[in-house]
C-alpha positions in Angstrom: 12.5 -44.5 48.3 13.6 -41.1 47.0 17.2 -42.0 47.5 16.9 -45.2 45.5 15.3 -43.3 42.6 18.1 -40.7 42.7 20.7 -43.5 42.6 19.0 -45.1 39.6 18.9 -41.7 37.9 22.6 -41.2 38.5 23.4 -44.7 37.0 21.2 -43.8 33.9 23.0 -40.5 33.5 26.4 -42.2 34.0 25.6 -44.9 31.4 24.5 -42.3 28.9 27.6 -40.2 29.4 29.9 -43.3 29.1 28.2 -44.2 25.8 28.6 -40.5 24.7 24.9 -40.2 23.9 22.6 -37.2 24.1 19.2 -37.9 25.8 17.6 -37.6 22.4 19.9 -40.3 20.9 19.4 -42.7 23.8 15.6 -42.3 23.7 15.4 -42.7 19.9 17.6 -45.8 20.0 15.6 -47.4 22.9 12.1 -46.3 21.8 11.4 -44.3 25.0 9.6 -41.0 25.2 12.2 -38.2 25.7 10.0 -36.5 28.4 9.8 -39.7 30.4 13.5 -40.3 30.2 14.3 -36.7 31.2 12.1 -37.1 34.2 13.8 -40.4 35.1 17.3 -39.0 34.7 16.4 -36.0 36.9 15.7 -38.4 39.8 12.5 -36.5 40.6 10.1 -39.0 39.1 9.3 -42.7 39.3 11.4 -44.8 36.9 9.6 -47.8 35.3 11.2 -51.2 35.2 10.1 -51.4 31.6 12.2 -48.3 30.7 15.2 -49.8 32.5 14.7 -53.1 30.7 14.6 -51.4 27.3 17.9 -49.6 28.1 19.6 -52.6 29.5 18.6 -54.8 26.5 19.7 -52.2 24.0 23.1 -51.7 25.5 23.6 -55.3 26.7 24.0 -54.5 30.4 22.5 -56.3 33.3 19.1 -54.9 34.4 20.5 -55.3 38.0 23.3 -52.8 37.2 20.8 -50.1 36.5 18.3 -51.0 39.3 20.6 -52.0 42.1 24.1 -50.9 41.1 25.4 -54.4 41.2 26.6 -56.7 38.4 25.4 -60.3 38.6 28.2 -62.9 38.9 26.7 -66.4 39.2 26.3 -68.5 36.1 25.3 -72.0 37.5 22.6 -71.1 40.0 21.6 -68.2 42.3 19.7 -68.9 45.5 17.5 -66.2 47.0 16.4 -66.9 50.6 12.9 -65.9 51.7 12.6 -62.1 52.0 16.3 -61.6 51.1 16.1 -60.6 47.4 17.6 -57.3 46.4 14.7 -54.8 46.4 13.9 -51.3 45.4 10.9 -49.2 46.3 10.2 -47.2 43.1 7.4 -45.2 44.7 5.4 -45.5 47.9 3.0 -47.6 45.9 5.4 -50.1 44.1 8.2 -52.3 45.5 10.2 -54.7 43.4 12.2 -57.5 45.0 14.5 -59.3 42.5 14.7 -63.1 42.8 17.6 -63.6 40.5 19.8 -60.5 40.8 23.0 -62.4 41.0 22.6 -64.6 38.0 24.4 -63.4 34.9 22.9 -63.5 31.4 19.5 -64.7 32.5 16.7 -65.1 30.1 14.0 -63.8 32.4 13.7 -61.3 35.3 11.6 -62.7 38.2 10.4 -60.2 40.9 8.1 -60.2 43.8 6.1 -57.0 43.3 4.2 -55.3 46.1 1.6 -52.8 45.2 0.0 -50.7 47.9 -3.6 -49.5 47.6 -4.0 -45.9 46.3 -6.3 -43.6 44.5 -3.9 -42.6 41.7 -4.7 -43.4 38.1 -3.0 -46.6 36.8 0.4 -46.1 35.3 0.7 -48.1 32.1 3.9 -49.7 30.8 4.8 -51.6 27.7 8.0 -53.4 26.8 9.4 -56.1 24.5 8.7 -59.7 25.4 6.2 -61.4 27.5 5.2 -61.3 31.2 3.8 -63.8 33.7 2.1 -62.7 36.9 1.0 -65.0 39.8 -0.9 -63.4 42.7 0.5 -64.5 46.0 -1.5 -62.3 48.3 -4.5 -59.9 47.9 -6.4 -59.0 44.8 -5.6 -56.7 41.8 -7.0 -55.4 38.7 -4.6 -55.8 35.7 -5.5 -53.8 32.7 -4.1 -55.1 29.4 -4.7 -53.0 26.3 -7.9 -51.7 27.8 -9.2 -55.1 29.0 -9.6 -55.1 32.8 -9.0 -58.5 34.5 -9.5 -59.2 38.2 -7.0 -61.5 39.7 -7.2 -63.1 43.2 -4.7 -65.1 45.2 -3.6 -68.1 43.2 -4.7 -66.6 39.9 -2.1 -66.2 37.1 -1.8 -64.4 33.8 0.6 -64.7 30.9 0.6 -61.9 28.4 2.3 -60.0 25.6 4.0 -57.2 27.4 4.2 -55.0 24.3 0.6 -54.2 25.0 0.0 -51.3 27.4 -0.5 -52.8 30.9 -0.9 -51.6 34.4 -2.2 -52.8 37.8 -4.0 -51.6 40.8 -4.4 -53.2 44.3 -8.1 -53.8 45.1 -10.3 -53.6 48.3 -8.0 -51.2 50.1 -5.3 -53.9 50.7 -1.9 -54.4 49.2 -1.3 -57.1 46.6 1.9 -59.2 46.2 2.6 -61.1 43.1 5.3 -62.9 41.3 6.2 -61.2 38.0 8.4 -62.9 35.5 9.5 -60.6 32.7 10.9 -62.3 29.6 
């Protein structure tokens, strides 16, 4: 997990240097808190997918390039076999498995997200666009703009992802869900 975070941090730093931007310029242009970006670029803190998405959209690069270090190449279709999607474990709590990492210029980013139970406070994200979550296994509490919603296996939720949102696994068990970020 720590090695994956350090690799993403190095890609962030490399992109910023290629673009000849200061940390302040990048964060101003992307609407990211400077402190959060500095922690991400240091490689010593969790890096949110929403931050990576803001950067990838602003500079027109594939989200996969930042997350996984690989450029997508397919433009007709991309098949992901069960359990074979490119994955990254951002923390001991969150794991993201991309279901379309190889498809270029996609309009949405589908992931299988695994959240392990923990006692940490919920980490909130917000990003441009919309998001769809479908619970595959377990139960979770999804907080959107202060409203707490309980989701069980088979439940789904579509929401405006510009609103602060975060999730937590319930009942001491992990939760797995399909997240489609558009």
